[in-house]
One Martini backbone bead per residue (centre of mass of N, CA, C, O) as a GRO file, in nm:
protein
  292
    1MET     BB    1  -3.006  -0.276   1.373
    2ASN     BB    2  -2.701  -0.164   1.377
    3ALA     BB    3  -2.407  -0.229   1.486
    4PRO     BB    4  -2.164  -0.118   1.643
    5LEU     BB    5  -1.874   0.025   1.564
    6ARG     BB    6  -1.562  -0.115   1.535
    7ALA     BB    7  -1.239  -0.011   1.642
    8THR     BB    8  -0.945  -0.033   1.509
    9PRO     BB    9  -0.652   0.005   1.618
   10TYR     BB   10  -0.426   0.227   1.566
   11PRO     BB   11  -0.074   0.206   1.516
   12ALA     BB   12  -0.055   0.521   1.611
   13THR     BB   13   0.016   0.809   1.707
   14PRO     BB   14  -0.009   1.110   1.627
   15PRO     BB   15   0.157   1.338   1.480
   16ALA     BB   16   0.335   1.638   1.593
   17HIS     BB   17   0.490   1.660   1.308
   18PRO     BB   18   0.553   1.667   0.975
   19ASP     BB   19   0.837   1.528   0.989
   20GLU     BB   20   0.740   1.251   1.090
   21VAL     BB   21   0.614   1.167   0.820
   22SER     BB   22   0.852   1.225   0.621
   23ASN     BB   23   1.030   0.992   0.804
   24LEU     BB   24   0.891   0.744   0.749
   25PRO     BB   25   0.896   0.433   0.718
   26ARG     BB   26   0.758   0.213   0.514
   27GLU     BB   27   0.627   0.020   0.716
   28GLU     BB   28   0.465   0.244   0.865
   29ALA     BB   29   0.312   0.355   0.624
   30LEU     BB   30   0.165   0.088   0.561
   31ARG     BB   31   0.016   0.063   0.831
   32ARG     BB   32  -0.141   0.327   0.789
   33ARG     BB   33  -0.270   0.260   0.510
   34TYR     BB   34  -0.389  -0.055   0.607
   35GLY     BB   35  -0.330  -0.123   0.885
   36PRO     BB   36  -0.228  -0.343   1.147
   37GLU     BB   37  -0.329  -0.629   0.986
   38ALA     BB   38  -0.158  -0.603   0.748
   39THR     BB   39  -0.024  -0.795   0.465
   40LEU     BB   40   0.293  -0.772   0.289
   41PRO     BB   41   0.518  -0.798   0.071
   42PRO     BB   42   0.803  -0.740  -0.038
   43MET     BB   43   0.949  -0.448  -0.185
   44PRO     BB   44   1.076  -0.250  -0.392
   45ALA     BB   45   1.291  -0.007  -0.400
   46SER     BB   46   1.161   0.342  -0.346
   47THR     BB   47   1.143   0.681  -0.310
   48ILE     BB   48   0.880   0.739  -0.457
   49VAL     BB   49   0.701   0.541  -0.303
   50ASP     BB   50   0.756   0.659  -0.025
   51THR     BB   51   0.617   0.928  -0.086
   52LEU     BB   52   0.339   0.815  -0.157
   53LEU     BB   53   0.282   0.668   0.122
   54ARG     BB   54   0.288   0.972   0.272
   55HIS     BB   55   0.032   1.072   0.187
   56ARG     BB   56  -0.157   1.379   0.247
   57SER     BB   57  -0.417   1.587   0.357
   58VAL     BB   58  -0.370   1.935   0.360
   59ARG     BB   59  -0.543   2.210   0.574
   60ALA     BB   60  -0.275   2.344   0.712
   61PHE     BB   61  -0.125   2.658   0.664
   62SER     BB   62   0.142   2.843   0.633
   63ASP     BB   63   0.333   3.153   0.573
   64GLN     BB   64   0.534   3.015   0.409
   65ALA     BB   65   0.722   3.044   0.150
   66LEU     BB   66   0.793   2.949  -0.150
   67PRO     BB   67   1.015   2.840  -0.341
   68ASP     BB   68   1.190   2.915  -0.590
   69GLY     BB   69   1.035   2.754  -0.870
   70THR     BB   70   0.790   2.581  -0.792
   71LEU     BB   71   0.579   2.622  -1.011
   72GLU     BB   72   0.760   2.529  -1.247
   73MET     BB   73   0.807   2.246  -1.136
   74LEU     BB   74   0.508   2.153  -1.133
   75VAL     BB   75   0.461   2.190  -1.436
   76ALA     BB   76   0.686   2.003  -1.533
   77ALA     BB   77   0.569   1.755  -1.402
   78GLY     BB   78   0.296   1.763  -1.547
   79GLN     BB   79   0.430   1.757  -1.844
   80SER     BB   80   0.545   1.453  -1.781
   81ALA     BB   81   0.293   1.338  -1.840
   82ALA     BB   82   0.071   1.175  -1.986
   83SER     BB   83  -0.082   1.197  -2.325
   84SER     BB   84  -0.332   1.181  -2.533
   85SER     BB   85  -0.180   1.195  -2.834
   86ASN     BB   86  -0.041   1.467  -2.742
   87VAL     BB   87  -0.264   1.709  -2.696
   88GLN     BB   88  -0.270   1.856  -2.425
   89ALA     BB   89  -0.579   1.895  -2.262
   90TRP     BB   90  -0.438   2.121  -2.064
   91SER     BB   91  -0.447   2.342  -1.780
   92VAL     BB   92  -0.314   2.604  -1.553
   93ILE     BB   93  -0.404   2.800  -1.263
   94ALA     BB   94  -0.251   3.054  -1.083
   95VAL     BB   95  -0.337   3.138  -0.740
   96ARG     BB   96  -0.263   3.428  -0.509
   97ASP     BB   97  -0.487   3.611  -0.469
   98PRO     BB   98  -0.672   3.671  -0.193
   99ALA     BB   99  -0.944   3.762  -0.320
  100ARG     BB  100  -0.977   3.525  -0.513
  101LYS     BB  101  -0.957   3.297  -0.311
  102ALA     BB  102  -1.206   3.387  -0.149
  103ARG     BB  103  -1.412   3.355  -0.381
  104LEU     BB  104  -1.353   3.057  -0.437
  105SER     BB  105  -1.419   2.952  -0.162
  106MET     BB  106  -1.722   3.022  -0.169
  107LEU     BB  107  -1.771   2.830  -0.428
  108ALA     BB  108  -1.625   2.584  -0.231
  109GLY     BB  109  -1.759   2.586   0.070
  110ASN     BB  110  -1.581   2.762   0.256
  111GLN     BB  111  -1.260   2.703   0.248
  112GLU     BB  112  -0.993   2.798   0.432
  113HIS     BB  113  -0.744   2.669   0.274
  114ILE     BB  114  -0.780   2.844   0.022
  115ARG     BB  115  -0.696   3.110   0.165
  116ARG     BB  116  -0.415   3.008   0.303
  117CYS     BB  117  -0.282   2.928   0.069
  118PRO     BB  118  -0.024   3.034  -0.148
  119LEU     BB  119  -0.131   2.806  -0.361
  120LEU     BB  120  -0.361   2.786  -0.638
  121LEU     BB  121  -0.461   2.518  -0.843
  122LEU     BB  122  -0.616   2.511  -1.166
  123TRP     BB  123  -0.756   2.244  -1.340
  124VAL     BB  124  -0.781   2.212  -1.700
  125ALA     BB  125  -1.010   2.131  -1.939
  126ASP     BB  126  -0.862   2.206  -2.269
  127LEU     BB  127  -1.039   2.255  -2.571
  128ALA     BB  128  -0.979   2.542  -2.672
  129ARG     BB  129  -0.698   2.498  -2.790
  130LEU     BB  130  -0.787   2.292  -3.003
  131ASP     BB  131  -0.971   2.480  -3.152
  132ARG     BB  132  -0.754   2.689  -3.232
  133ILE     BB  133  -0.568   2.501  -3.386
  134ALA     BB  134  -0.769   2.409  -3.596
  135ALA     BB  135  -0.835   2.696  -3.705
  136SER     BB  136  -0.533   2.756  -3.798
  137ARG     BB  137  -0.594   2.496  -4.017
  138ASP     BB  138  -0.886   2.487  -4.129
  139ILE     BB  139  -1.031   2.301  -3.900
  140GLU     BB  140  -1.287   2.119  -3.785
  141PRO     BB  141  -1.371   2.049  -3.433
  142HIS     BB  142  -1.570   1.794  -3.392
  143GLY     BB  143  -1.447   1.627  -3.148
  144THR     BB  144  -1.515   1.845  -2.914
  145ARG     BB  145  -1.834   1.745  -2.912
  146TYR     BB  146  -1.733   1.500  -2.750
  147LEU     BB  147  -1.692   1.306  -2.472
  148GLU     BB  148  -1.410   1.196  -2.529
  149MET     BB  149  -1.258   1.476  -2.513
  150LEU     BB  150  -1.333   1.538  -2.226
  151LEU     BB  151  -1.193   1.294  -2.104
  152VAL     BB  152  -0.912   1.370  -2.198
  153GLY     BB  153  -0.893   1.633  -2.038
  154VAL     BB  154  -0.940   1.513  -1.754
  155ILE     BB  155  -0.714   1.302  -1.757
  156ASP     BB  156  -0.477   1.489  -1.817
  157ALA     BB  157  -0.516   1.667  -1.563
  158ALA     BB  158  -0.488   1.442  -1.350
  159LEU     BB  159  -0.202   1.345  -1.425
  160ALA     BB  160  -0.061   1.616  -1.384
  161ALA     BB  161  -0.143   1.668  -1.091
  162GLN     BB  162  -0.014   1.415  -0.963
  163ASN     BB  163   0.272   1.494  -1.036
  164ALA     BB  164   0.268   1.759  -0.873
  165VAL     BB  165   0.224   1.631  -0.597
  166LEU     BB  166   0.481   1.465  -0.587
  167ALA     BB  167   0.671   1.706  -0.616
  168ALA     BB  168   0.582   1.860  -0.365
  169GLU     BB  169   0.633   1.626  -0.153
  170SER     BB  170   0.946   1.593  -0.219
  171ILE     BB  171   0.984   1.907  -0.073
  172GLY     BB  172   0.761   1.930   0.181
  173LEU     BB  173   0.484   1.963   0.076
  174GLY     BB  174   0.141   2.041   0.080
  175THR     BB  175  -0.183   1.887  -0.011
  176VAL     BB  176  -0.514   1.960  -0.171
  177TYR     BB  177  -0.799   1.874  -0.305
  178ILE     BB  178  -1.073   2.054  -0.502
  179GLY     BB  179  -1.383   1.946  -0.600
  180ALA     BB  180  -1.569   2.206  -0.535
  181MET     BB  181  -1.520   2.351  -0.815
  182ARG     BB  182  -1.797   2.192  -0.920
  183ASN     BB  183  -2.037   2.340  -0.790
  184GLU     BB  184  -1.978   2.627  -0.976
  185PRO     BB  185  -1.860   2.637  -1.282
  186GLU     BB  186  -1.942   2.913  -1.404
  187LYS     BB  187  -1.828   3.099  -1.177
  188VAL     BB  188  -1.539   2.999  -1.191
  189ALA     BB  189  -1.491   3.066  -1.488
  190ALA     BB  190  -1.542   3.372  -1.457
  191GLU     BB  191  -1.318   3.437  -1.244
  192VAL     BB  192  -1.081   3.312  -1.469
  193GLY     BB  193  -1.158   3.346  -1.779
  194LEU     BB  194  -1.292   3.129  -1.940
  195PRO     BB  195  -1.344   2.968  -2.211
  196ALA     BB  196  -1.483   2.795  -2.422
  197ASP     BB  197  -1.409   2.464  -2.366
  198ALA     BB  198  -1.369   2.505  -2.043
  199MET     BB  199  -1.267   2.347  -1.723
  200ILE     BB  200  -1.277   2.291  -1.386
  201VAL     BB  201  -1.192   2.003  -1.226
  202PHE     BB  202  -0.980   2.117  -1.001
  203GLY     BB  203  -0.815   2.182  -0.715
  204LEU     BB  204  -0.490   2.298  -0.556
  205CYS     BB  205  -0.331   2.298  -0.262
  206VAL     BB  206  -0.023   2.481  -0.171
  207GLY     BB  207   0.209   2.407   0.104
  208PHE     BB  208   0.300   2.455   0.419
  209GLU     BB  209   0.265   2.307   0.703
  210ASP     BB  210   0.125   2.369   1.006
  211PRO     BB  211   0.287   2.301   1.308
  212SER     BB  212   0.053   2.415   1.512
  213ALA     BB  213  -0.115   2.206   1.402
  214GLN     BB  214  -0.264   1.933   1.337
  215THR     BB  215  -0.128   1.663   1.208
  216ALA     BB  216  -0.151   1.497   0.935
  217ASP     BB  217  -0.239   1.179   0.851
  218ILE     BB  218  -0.242   0.870   0.733
  219LYS     BB  219  -0.483   0.736   0.535
  220PRO     BB  220  -0.666   0.481   0.512
  221ARG     BB  221  -0.736   0.200   0.305
  222LEU     BB  222  -0.827  -0.023   0.128
  223SER     BB  223  -0.767  -0.315   0.051
  224GLN     BB  224  -0.620  -0.478  -0.204
  225ARG     BB  225  -0.847  -0.692  -0.238
  226ALA     BB  226  -1.068  -0.468  -0.320
  227VAL     BB  227  -0.889  -0.355  -0.595
  228LEU     BB  228  -0.751  -0.631  -0.674
  229HIS     BB  229  -0.752  -0.799  -0.983
  230HIS     BB  230  -0.744  -1.136  -1.131
  231GLU     BB  231  -0.819  -1.136  -1.472
  232GLN     BB  232  -1.096  -1.092  -1.299
  233TYR     BB  233  -1.371  -0.970  -1.179
  234SER     BB  234  -1.419  -0.954  -0.810
  235ALA     BB  235  -1.665  -0.939  -0.516
  236GLN     BB  236  -1.650  -1.166  -0.295
  237SER     BB  237  -1.478  -1.000  -0.057
  238GLU     BB  238  -1.616  -0.722  -0.008
  239PRO     BB  239  -1.777  -0.727   0.260
  240ALA     BB  240  -1.527  -0.785   0.440
  241ASP     BB  241  -1.353  -0.543   0.345
  242VAL     BB  242  -1.550  -0.317   0.426
  243SER     BB  243  -1.580  -0.390   0.723
  244ALA     BB  244  -1.278  -0.362   0.795
  245TYR     BB  245  -1.256  -0.063   0.707
  246ASP     BB  246  -1.456   0.061   0.899
  247GLU     BB  247  -1.276  -0.009   1.147
  248THR     BB  248  -1.014   0.136   1.063
  249ILE     BB  249  -1.132   0.426   1.019
  250ALA     BB  250  -1.234   0.452   1.308
  251GLY     BB  251  -0.953   0.447   1.437
  252PHE     BB  252  -0.847   0.697   1.293
  253GLN     BB  253  -1.054   0.898   1.398
  254ALA     BB  254  -0.983   0.862   1.697
  255SER     BB  255  -0.677   0.946   1.670
  256GLN     BB  256  -0.777   1.246   1.546
  257GLY     BB  257  -1.047   1.353   1.681
  258MET     BB  258  -1.282   1.252   1.520
  259ARG     BB  259  -1.574   1.204   1.395
  260ALA     BB  260  -1.772   0.949   1.383
  261ALA     BB  261  -1.780   0.743   1.079
  262ASP     BB  262  -1.947   0.560   0.839
  263TRP     BB  263  -1.811   0.484   0.547
  264SER     BB  264  -2.026   0.315   0.389
  265LEU     BB  265  -2.257   0.508   0.450
  266GLN     BB  266  -2.136   0.764   0.332
  267THR     BB  267  -2.099   0.648   0.047
  268ALA     BB  268  -2.394   0.585  -0.010
  269LYS     BB  269  -2.489   0.881   0.025
  270ARG     BB  270  -2.310   1.003  -0.201
  271VAL     BB  271  -2.462   0.827  -0.433
  272HIS     BB  272  -2.752   0.933  -0.380
  273GLU     BB  273  -2.630   1.234  -0.371
  274LEU     BB  274  -2.466   1.537  -0.522
  275ARG     BB  275  -2.514   1.823  -0.408
  276GLY     BB  276  -2.553   1.988  -0.713
  277ARG     BB  277  -2.383   1.804  -0.934
  278GLU     BB  278  -2.625   1.701  -1.118
  279ARG     BB  279  -2.574   1.973  -1.316
  280LEU     BB  280  -2.311   1.935  -1.487
  281SER     BB  281  -2.409   1.896  -1.779
  282GLU     BB  282  -2.539   2.174  -1.793
  283ALA     BB  283  -2.278   2.337  -1.735
  284LEU     BB  284  -2.112   2.234  -1.976
  285ARG     BB  285  -2.298   2.349  -2.192
  286ALA     BB  286  -2.264   2.646  -2.091
  287LEU     BB  287  -1.935   2.614  -2.157
  288GLY     BB  288  -1.951   2.463  -2.465
  289PHE     BB  289  -2.007   2.170  -2.449
  290GLY     BB  290  -2.006   1.868  -2.607
  291MET     BB  291  -2.198   1.530  -2.557
  292ARG     BB  292  -2.215   1.291  -2.791
   0.00000   0.00000   0.00000
């Protein structure tokens, strides 16, 4: 039998208001990100990095309207990300209609924050536009039949979305990714009228965090030693790093009033079964993708 999980005390009480997190100094953000026992060398000053370190997944949104021009700013930030060979193989669909958000929520595990957020962005791996461009030049788009181009579309969409998240958080907005948009890809595609050769990679809720709800805190991550390799890959310290993280995340859960859960056990179970997403390759073929 496994020994009871020891919870490393989390470094601070949960924030009472979103502004508390937004104004955390870097040193405190790092303590929350890596746990109270982590040590890191001094780092170069950067307001962008400070914003990144304060990132949280926000799932409680207020009714406050987004500032004018927010959507266009987020798209501009997304389009400023790198793109493989500049093919720009992504699109984004902005969903504000409450009825459509409600339907999409049901397709994505009935998540309340999808219905509550003022703006839902659906990030698309869009090979359909590449198909159309090739056809306009009387060129057969053989390449979009291959897994490589699907990867290009997914990576391009992810890079653009992360730029948009940073932009949103830089003006005080909260965000949360919605991977469950891949639960039923065909139905999601039908809801937003996707053409063949296009798929929703994930959704992104955007809005102001509800100050009356419990404020989301910065979630700790694995130590840098677990993810940073020098010259060659090495997992030598991994057992100790994972064990330490299990204790740190347990302390975070306790500080947030969350149900205690063993992170490494949860992760092992997650890769044991995909809970419906094991049919993704079948769904992609139904959406018109070739994956040779």
